VOPAGU-2260 file (C-alpha; in pm, 1 decimal, decimal comma):
REM VOPAGU-2260
SITE   aa  ch    i         X         Y         Z
SITE  MET   A    0   -6330,1    6146,1    2167,4
SITE  ARG   A    1   -6550,9    6450,8    2214,3
SITE  VAL   A    2   -6690,2    6541,2    2556,5
SITE  LEU   A    3   -6928,7    6813,4    2666,0
SITE  LEU   A    4   -6838,5    6955,9    3005,7
SITE  VAL   A    5   -7094,4    7144,2    3212,3
SITE  LYS   A    6   -6940,1    7362,9    3482,5
SITE  THR   A    7   -7101,9    7703,3    3472,6
SITE  SER   A    8   -6973,8    7894,8    3776,4
SITE  SER   A    9   -6830,5    8037,0    3998,6
SITE  LEU   A   10   -6489,2    8177,3    3901,7
SITE  GLY   A   11   -6306,4    7957,5    4152,6
SITE  ASP   A   12   -6507,5    7648,6    4055,6
SITE  VAL   A   13   -6431,9    7702,0    3686,9
SITE  ILE   A   14   -6060,3    7739,2    3756,7
SITE  HIS   A   15   -6060,8    7429,9    3977,4
SITE  THR   A   16   -6184,8    7225,3    3679,5
SITE  LEU   A   17   -5880,7    7294,4    3459,4
SITE  PRO   A   18   -5645,5    7027,3    3605,7
SITE  ALA   A   19   -5902,5    6755,7    3528,8
SITE  LEU   A   20   -5884,2    6856,6    3162,2
SITE  THR   A   21   -5505,8    6830,6    3172,8
SITE  ASP   A   22   -5527,4    6481,1    3324,6
SITE  ALA   A   23   -5773,9    6368,1    3057,5
SITE  ALA   A   24   -5574,0    6514,2    2768,6
SITE  ARG   A   25   -5261,5    6331,2    2882,1
SITE  ALA   A   26   -5445,2    6002,5    2934,2
SITE  ILE   A   27   -5654,0    6007,8    2614,8
SITE  PRO   A   28   -5466,4    6152,7    2314,7
SITE  GLY   A   29   -5689,6    6357,1    2088,6
SITE  ILE   A   30   -5972,0    6409,4    2337,6
SITE  GLN   A   31   -6153,4    6739,8    2297,3
SITE  PHE   A   32   -6389,4    6921,7    2529,4
SITE  ASP   A   33   -6665,8    7169,1    2464,0
SITE  TRP   A   34   -6747,6    7359,7    2782,8
SITE  VAL   A   35   -7078,1    7511,9    2894,9
SITE  VAL   A   36   -6991,4    7802,2    3125,7
SITE  GLU   A   37   -7148,2    8125,0    3252,1
SITE  GLU   A   38   -7092,5    8408,3    3005,0
SITE  GLY   A   39   -6891,4    8609,9    3258,3
SITE  PHE   A   40   -6628,2    8336,6    3280,6
SITE  ALA   A   41   -6625,4    8232,7    2913,1
SITE  GLU   A   42   -6267,0    8353,7    2859,4
SITE  ILE   A   43   -6119,3    8100,9    3100,9
SITE  PRO   A   44   -6194,2    7764,6    2930,5
SITE  ALA   A   45   -6046,6    7893,5    2604,7
SITE  TRP   A   46   -5707,4    7926,3    2775,3
SITE  HIS   A   47   -5680,7    7546,1    2807,4
SITE  PRO   A   48   -5550,5    7359,2    2499,7
SITE  ALA   A   49   -5795,5    7068,0    2542,8
SITE  VAL   A   50   -6100,8    7293,6    2499,6
SITE  ALA   A   51   -6230,7    7314,2    2143,1
SITE  GLN   A   52   -6539,8    7529,2    2190,9
SITE  VAL   A   53   -6677,8    7742,3    2469,8
SITE  ILE   A   54   -7057,8    7754,1    2493,4
SITE  PRO   A   55   -7164,8    8051,1    2706,9
SITE  VAL   A   56   -7479,4    8025,2    2915,5
SITE  ALA   A   57   -7646,8    8313,3    3098,9
SITE  ILE   A   58   -7844,7    8148,8    3376,2
SITE  ARG   A   59   -7773,8    8434,8    3617,1
SITE  ARG   A   60   -7900,0    8693,9    3369,8
SITE  TRP   A   61   -8183,0    8488,7    3222,1
SITE  ARG   A   62   -8354,2    8401,8    3547,2
SITE  LYS   A   63   -8389,0    8770,6    3630,8
SITE  ASN   A   64   -8628,1    8805,2    3335,8
SITE  LEU   A   65   -8745,8    8463,6    3217,0
SITE  TRP   A   66   -9018,2    8597,1    2990,3
SITE  GLN   A   67   -8775,7    8826,1    2805,0
SITE  THR   A   68   -8529,8    8538,0    2768,4
SITE  ILE   A   69   -8796,7    8324,2    2603,0
SITE  ARG   A   70   -8926,9    8604,5    2380,3
SITE  ASN   A   71   -8589,7    8718,0    2246,9
SITE  GLY   A   72   -8484,5    8363,6    2154,4
SITE  ASP   A   73   -8177,9    8338,6    2380,3
SITE  TRP   A   74   -8292,5    8012,5    2536,5
SITE  ARG   A   75   -8391,3    7861,2    2201,5
SITE  ARG   A   76   -8054,1    7947,5    2048,2
SITE  PHE   A   77   -7868,5    7801,9    2344,7
SITE  LYS   A   78   -8054,6    7471,6    2320,9
SITE  ALA   A   79   -7993,2    7458,1    1945,2
SITE  ARG   A   80   -7620,1    7503,4    1998,6
SITE  LEU   A   81   -7609,8    7214,5    2245,5
SITE  ARG   A   82   -7773,8    6993,6    1983,1
SITE  GLU   A   83   -7538,3    7093,1    1699,8
SITE  ALA   A   84   -7252,8    6858,5    1786,3
SITE  ARG   A   85   -7234,9    6486,4    1854,4
SITE  TYR   A   86   -7076,0    6396,7    2186,6
SITE  ASP   A   87   -6948,4    6068,4    2321,5
SITE  LEU   A   88   -7013,7    6176,5    2678,4
SITE  VAL   A   89   -7145,5    6464,7    2887,0
SITE  ILE   A   90   -6985,9    6534,2    3227,0
SITE  ASP   A   91   -7172,9    6750,5    3475,3
SITE  ALA   A   92   -6888,9    6857,5    3701,6
SITE  GLN   A   93   -7109,4    7089,8    3907,7
SITE  GLY   A   94   -7358,9    6852,7    4065,9
SITE  LEU   A   95   -7641,5    7106,1    4089,9
SITE  LEU   A   96   -7997,1    7094,5    3957,8
SITE  LYS   A   97   -7931,2    7395,3    3732,3
SITE  SER   A   98   -7631,5    7227,1    3567,5
SITE  ALA   A   99   -7795,1    6884,7    3544,6
SITE  TRP   A  100   -8100,7    7039,1    3377,1
SITE  LEU   A  101   -7883,2    7163,4    3090,5
SITE  THR   A  102   -7767,5    6810,8    3008,6
SITE  ARG   A  103   -8116,6    6700,1    2901,2
SITE  TYR   A  104   -8073,0    6882,1    2570,5
SITE  VAL   A  105   -7778,6    6665,9    2461,0
SITE  SER   A  106   -7814,2    6321,8    2303,7
SITE  ALA   A  107   -7527,0    6149,1    2482,0
SITE  PRO   A  108   -7473,7    5957,9    2807,1
SITE  VAL   A  109   -7444,6    6190,4    3106,1
SITE  ALA   A  110   -7193,8    6127,0    3385,1
SITE  GLY   A  111   -7206,7    6289,4    3725,6
SITE  LEU   A  112   -7168,8    6246,4    4099,0
SITE  ASP   A  113   -7394,3    6005,5    4287,2
SITE  ARG   A  114   -7638,4    6107,5    4562,3
SITE  GLU   A  115   -7377,9    6085,6    4835,8
SITE  SER   A  116   -7129,2    6296,4    4641,8
SITE  ALA   A  117   -7328,7    6566,6    4460,3
SITE  ARG   A  118   -7395,0    6905,4    4617,6
SITE  GLU   A  119   -7763,1    6868,7    4525,6
SITE  PRO   A  120   -7865,6    6499,5    4520,0
SITE  ILE   A  121   -8167,3    6570,5    4298,8
SITE  ALA   A  122   -7924,5    6637,0    4013,2
SITE  CYS   A  123   -7853,1    6262,5    3997,1
SITE  ARG   A  124   -8192,3    6203,3    3834,2
SITE  PHE   A  125   -8049,1    6343,4    3511,5
SITE  TYR   A  126   -7739,4    6120,2    3502,1
SITE  ASP   A  127   -7693,8    5788,8    3322,8
SITE  ARG   A  128   -7364,1    5709,3    3495,8
SITE  LEU   A  129   -7309,8    5781,5    3862,7
SITE  TYR   A  130   -6976,0    5800,3    4040,5
SITE  THR   A  131   -6876,0    5821,4    4404,4
SITE  VAL   A  132   -6624,6    6087,6    4503,3
SITE  PRO   A  133   -6572,9    6148,8    4877,4
SITE  LYS   A  134   -6659,7    6501,4    4986,6
SITE  ASP   A  135   -6394,8    6547,1    5255,3
SITE  GLN   A  136   -6118,7    6673,3    5023,0
SITE  HIS   A  137   -6033,0    6968,1    4802,7
SITE  ALA   A  138   -6289,4    7046,0    4529,8
SITE  LEU   A  139   -6018,6    7039,9    4263,0
SITE  GLU   A  140   -5916,5    6685,8    4355,0
SITE  ARG   A  141   -6281,9    6577,1    4357,7
SITE  THR   A  142   -6321,7    6696,6    3998,9
SITE  ARG   A  143   -6004,5    6516,3    3891,9
SITE  GLN   A  144   -6141,5    6195,5    4043,9
SITE  LEU   A  145   -6477,1    6234,8    3870,8
SITE  PHE   A  146   -6310,9    6277,6    3531,6
SITE  ALA   A  147   -6081,3    5979,7    3584,1
SITE  GLN   A  148   -6375,7    5753,3    3667,4
SITE  ALA   A  149   -6604,6    5886,0    3395,2
SITE  LEU   A  150   -6338,6    5863,0    3122,4
SITE  GLY   A  151   -6175,7    5541,6    3243,6
SITE  TYR   A  152   -5814,1    5628,6    3318,9
SITE  ALA   A  153   -5597,5    5600,3    3628,8
SITE  LEU   A  154   -5585,8    5920,2    3832,2
SITE  PRO   A  155   -5237,2    6075,6    3799,6
SITE  GLN   A  156   -5041,0    6110,8    4119,4
SITE  GLY   A  157   -4913,5    6440,8    4245,5
SITE  LEU   A  158   -5026,4    6801,7    4222,6
SITE  GLY   A  159   -5284,9    6887,3    3958,5
SITE  ASP   A  160   -5166,8    7084,6    3654,5
SITE  TYR   A  161   -5392,5    7369,0    3537,8
SITE  GLY   A  162   -5244,6    7353,8    3187,1
SITE  LEU   A  163   -5193,6    7730,0    3157,3
SITE  ASP   A  164   -4883,4    7899,5    3020,7
SITE  ARG   A  165   -4796,2    8183,2    3258,5
SITE  ALA   A  166   -4511,2    8317,5    3045,5
SITE  ALA   A  167   -4729,0    8335,9    2734,2
SITE  MET   A  168   -5011,9    8512,5    2917,4
SITE  ALA   A  169   -4801,4    8773,3    3099,1
SITE  ASP   A  170   -4724,1    9115,7    2955,5
SITE  HIS   A  171   -4363,0    9230,0    2940,0
SITE  VAL   A  172   -4266,9    9359,9    3284,1
SITE  THR   A  173   -4019,9    9648,3    3314,8
SITE  GLN   A  174   -4040,5    9669,3    3694,4
SITE  PRO   A  175   -4119,7    9379,8    3930,2
SITE  TYR   A  176   -4442,4    9438,0    4122,4
SITE  LEU   A  177   -4665,6    9288,4    4386,5
SITE  LEU   A  178   -5037,3    9256,7    4325,8
SITE  PHE   A  179   -5294,3    9306,2    4600,7
SITE  LEU   A  180   -5619,8    9121,8    4521,1
SITE  HIS   A  181   -5839,9    9301,3    4770,9
SITE  GLY   A  182   -6186,3    9257,2    4617,6
SITE  THR   A  183   -6433,8    8986,8    4718,2
SITE  THR   A  184   -6810,1    8936,7    4722,3
SITE  TRP   A  185   -6869,0    8861,2    5091,8
SITE  ALA   A  186   -6847,2    9162,7    5320,3
SITE  SER   A  187   -6696,2    8940,8    5589,2
SITE  LYS   A  188   -6407,4    8830,4    5365,0
SITE  HIS   A  189   -6265,0    9180,7    5332,0
SITE  TRP   A  190   -5934,1    9221,7    5510,7
SITE  PRO   A  191   -5942,1    9556,6    5696,7
SITE  GLU   A  192   -5854,0    9850,4    5476,4
SITE  GLN   A  193   -5604,9    9985,2    5728,4
SITE  ALA   A  194   -5420,8    9652,4    5722,7
SITE  TRP   A  195   -5390,6    9676,4    5343,3
SITE  ARG   A  196   -5250,2   10028,8    5380,3
SITE  GLU   A  197   -4995,0    9919,0    5638,5
SITE  LEU   A  198   -4888,7    9626,5    5419,6
SITE  ALA   A  199   -4854,8    9853,6    5117,0
SITE  GLN   A  200   -4641,8   10096,8    5317,1
SITE  ARG   A  201   -4415,1    9822,1    5451,3
SITE  MET   A  202   -4356,7    9665,6    5108,9
SITE  SER   A  203   -4308,5   10005,4    4945,3
SITE  GLU   A  204   -4037,8   10089,9    5197,9
SITE  LEU   A  205   -3863,4    9767,6    5094,7
SITE  GLY   A  206   -3854,6    9894,3    4735,5
SITE  TRP   A  207   -4146,0    9702,3    4587,9
SITE  ALA   A  208   -4393,0    9843,5    4337,1
SITE  ILE   A  209   -4753,2    9764,3    4428,0
SITE  ARG   A  210   -5052,4    9736,2    4196,5
SITE  LEU   A  211   -5423,3    9698,4    4275,6
SITE  PRO   A  212   -5695,4    9591,7    4030,4
SITE  TRP   A  213   -6066,5    9659,3    4078,9
SITE  GLY   A  214   -6394,8    9534,4    3939,7
SITE  ASN   A  215   -6651,4    9793,0    4046,5
SITE  GLU   A  216   -6665,9   10148,1    4178,4
SITE  ALA   A  217   -6658,1   10043,8    4544,1
SITE  GLU   A  218   -6341,7    9840,7    4482,7
SITE  ARG   A  219   -6184,5   10125,0    4286,9
SITE  ALA   A  220   -6249,9   10368,6    4570,4
SITE  ARG   A  221   -6106,3   10127,5    4826,7
SITE  ALA   A  222   -5798,2   10069,1    4610,2
SITE  GLU   A  223   -5739,5   10443,4    4583,3
SITE  ARG   A  224   -5763,1   10483,0    4960,3
SITE  ILE   A  225   -5516,5   10196,3    5011,5
SITE  VAL   A  226   -5249,1   10344,8    4783,9
SITE  ALA   A  227   -5298,5   10710,0    4882,4
SITE  GLY   A  228   -4961,9   10855,8    4982,8
SITE  VAL   A  229   -4774,4   10525,6    4933,7
SITE  ASP   A  230   -4470,0   10553,8    4706,3
SITE  ASN   A  231   -4476,7   10343,9    4389,5
SITE  ALA   A  232   -4824,0   10207,7    4461,8
SITE  ALA   A  233   -5093,1   10249,4    4197,2
SITE  VAL   A  234   -5446,6   10153,8    4107,7
SITE  LEU   A  235   -5472,9    9978,8    3772,0
SITE  PRO   A  236   -5715,4   10091,6    3501,1
SITE  LYS   A  237   -6041,4    9906,2    3446,7
SITE  LEU   A  238   -5959,0    9559,2    3305,9
SITE  ASN   A  239   -6160,2    9266,9    3178,2
SITE  LEU   A  240   -6088,3    8916,3    3305,3
SITE  ALA   A  241   -5824,4    8850,7    3040,4
SITE  GLY   A  242   -5654,1    9178,9    3126,7
SITE  VAL   A  243   -5650,5    9095,8    3497,0
SITE  ALA   A  244   -5505,4    8754,2    3412,9
SITE  LYS   A  245   -5218,2    8920,8    3227,0
SITE  VAL   A  246   -5142,9    9142,3    3526,0
SITE  ILE   A  247   -5157,9    8846,4    3764,4
SITE  ALA   A  248   -4930,6    8640,6    3538,7
SITE  GLY   A  249   -4671,5    8919,4    3539,2
SITE  ALA   A  250   -4670,4    8973,0    3916,1
SITE  GLN   A  251   -4380,1    8869,5    4133,2
SITE  ALA   A  252   -4628,4    8763,0    4401,1
SITE  CYS   A  253   -4987,7    8826,1    4507,6
SITE  VAL   A  254   -5166,7    8885,7    4833,5
SITE  ALA   A  255   -5534,1    8792,8    4813,0
SITE  VAL   A  256   -5841,4    8758,2    5024,0
SITE  ASP   A  257   -6065,5    8455,1    4963,9
SITE  THR   A  258   -6163,3    8547,6    4607,7
SITE  GLY   A  259   -6179,8    8397,8    4260,1
SITE  LEU   A  260   -5881,6    8602,9    4144,7
SITE  GLY   A  261   -5674,2    8435,1    4415,1
SITE  HIS   A  262   -5756,6    8100,9    4252,2
SITE  LEU   A  263   -5654,3    8246,3    3916,9
SITE  ALA   A  264   -5317,5    8345,6    4064,6
SITE  ALA   A  265   -5269,5    7987,5    4183,6
SITE  ALA   A  266   -5367,1    7854,0    3840,6
SITE  LEU   A  267   -5105,3    8078,6    3680,4
SITE  ASP   A  268   -4843,2    7949,2    3923,3
SITE  VAL   A  269   -4788,7    8289,8    4081,9
SITE  PRO   A  270   -4662,3    8268,7    4442,9
SITE  SER   A  271   -4939,9    8401,7    4662,4
SITE  ILE   A  272   -5055,1    8454,2    5017,8
SITE  SER   A  273   -5428,5    8403,6    5070,7
SITE  LEU   A  274   -5601,1    8547,1    5378,1
SITE  TYR   A  275   -5887,4    8350,8    5534,1
SITE  GLY   A  276   -6114,0    8498,6    5799,5
SITE  PRO   A  277   -6466,7    8353,2    5811,9
SITE  THR   A  278   -6374,6    8079,0    5561,9
SITE  LEU   A  279   -6126,0    7792,7    5567,6
SITE  PRO   A  280   -5897,9    7680,3    5283,4
SITE  GLY   A  281   -5926,8    7304,1    5329,5
SITE  ARG   A  282   -6178,2    7221,7    5054,1
SITE  VAL   A  283   -6173,8    7533,0    4837,5
SITE  GLY   A  284   -5849,6    7717,0    4914,4
SITE  ALA   A  285   -5597,8    7839,6    4657,9
SITE  TYR   A  286   -5436,7    7522,9    4518,9
SITE  GLY   A  287   -5089,9    7499,8    4370,4
SITE  ARG   A  288   -4721,7    7555,7    4420,5
SITE  GLY   A  289   -4610,1    7854,5    4626,1
SITE  GLN   A  290   -4953,1    7903,7    4782,6
SITE  ILE   A  291   -4950,1    8017,6    5145,5
SITE  HIS   A  292   -5273,7    8009,3    5346,1
SITE  LEU   A  293   -5296,6    8237,5    5649,1
SITE  CYS   A  294   -5599,8    8177,8    5868,5
SITE  ALA   A  295   -5746,1    8406,5    6131,1
SITE  SER   A  296   -5800,0    8310,1    6491,6
SITE  GLY   A  297   -6085,6    8402,2    6721,2
SITE  PRO   A  298   -6442,1    8281,9    6781,9
SITE  ASN   A  299   -6576,4    8366,0    6434,5
SITE  ALA   A  300   -6279,8    8235,5    6234,5
SITE  GLY   A  301   -6389,2    7974,4    5983,3
SITE  SER   A  302   -6754,7    8018,3    6078,0
SITE  GLY   A  303   -6878,3    8074,2    5722,9
SITE  ASP   A  304   -7059,4    8390,0    5832,4
SITE  ARG   A  305   -7118,0    8615,6    5530,3
SITE  HIS   A  306   -7164,4    8926,9    5740,4
SITE  LYS   A  307   -6936,5    8912,4    6043,3
SITE  ALA   A  308   -6567,4    8955,2    5965,4
SITE  CYS   A  309   -6293,4    8794,4    6170,9
SITE  PHE   A  310   -5925,4    8853,3    6099,2
SITE  ASP   A  311   -5784,7    8819,5    6450,9
SITE  GLY   A  312   -5415,2    8733,7    6430,3
SITE  LEU   A  313   -5385,1    8842,4    6066,8
SITE  ASP   A  314   -5230,0    9186,0    6095,6
SITE  ALA   A  315   -5008,9    9360,3    5840,5
SITE  GLU   A  316   -4688,4    9270,4    6025,0
SITE  ARG   A  317   -4757,8    8897,2    6005,1
SITE  VAL   A  318   -4858,1    8913,4    5638,6
SITE  ALA   A  319   -4552,1    9124,8    5551,0
SITE  THR   A  320   -4320,9    8876,7    5722,1
SITE  GLU   A  321   -4475,7    8584,3    5532,2
SITE  LEU   A  322   -4465,9    8777,1    5205,9
SITE  GLN   A  323   -4097,8    8860,6    5242,2
SITE  ALA   A  324   -4021,3    8494,0    5306,6
SITE  LEU   A  325   -4221,9    8395,1    4999,4
SITE  LEU   A  326   -4035,3    8645,8    4785,1
SITE  LEU   A  327   -3702,8    8500,8    4900,2
SITE  ALA   A  328   -3805,5    8145,2    4805,9
SITE  PRO   A  329   -3605,4    8001,9    4511,3
SITE  GLU   A  330   -3910,4    7984,3    4281,6
SITE  THR   A  331   -3984,7    8354,2    4332,2
SITE  VAL   A  332   -3648,6    8522,8    4284,0
């Protein structure tokens, strides 16, 4: 059976789709998926053994200059690639108008969430088969339920399996290290820089090496300020997504704000502490074994405000205490 999966973004959403592929591969021997995904995340689907082809799409880039996209043939080539293969089914796992629109170029039945379940109900107009999946649960579990209904197998019990091989992805490690995933898109999700510095100092004094990745110049500058003067703490060189994944896979543990790389750490089964200020982990938090969610208190905690930060009750001392306990857990040592 050959299935086309449409789940284009974001990083966390793409990662949260992986366990559904694992479920399907175990339930239907020989099933293969082709995956339409934003070009910036195209490395991720290829890590899963059930994915045969990755079909990059550049909606974010194309819509900035639609006329250029049409003139240079990018859109025409993308549509032609969708029409190259024969599929038994298309699953739109995103439930948005932009993802549903892409399915119209494939000659196969399209499955997706019904009006009460989809993030954008208008997307349902493009689907041939509609399925109900209650919204009040984790996004990863919702995707697993959609796949089980669309492909006709019983939903497996227990924790979802991302299907990634941490040991195979990790580089050889000569010195155990902790990874601080400090970068995030929302200004309000940033844990205070001074708190990162205090945490780095505390863990360094306990003998731990500390590493910080970065994705842009602002993150690099912040990382350098965090590690300045801290023994055995260092800023990593510029890495692509695959390179960051290798570093995450080799870490003893991670501390992360609410960011896509935190979800990647969970997918790679790396014990992690995730820090939530204006957001809550219930429906989109880091999912997996050894995942600790620490939530702020205060009037703006969990408000969803993109601009006003709130990390009351989440100081370096509390995070350090939780991190030491996590490092002493049997799975971590």
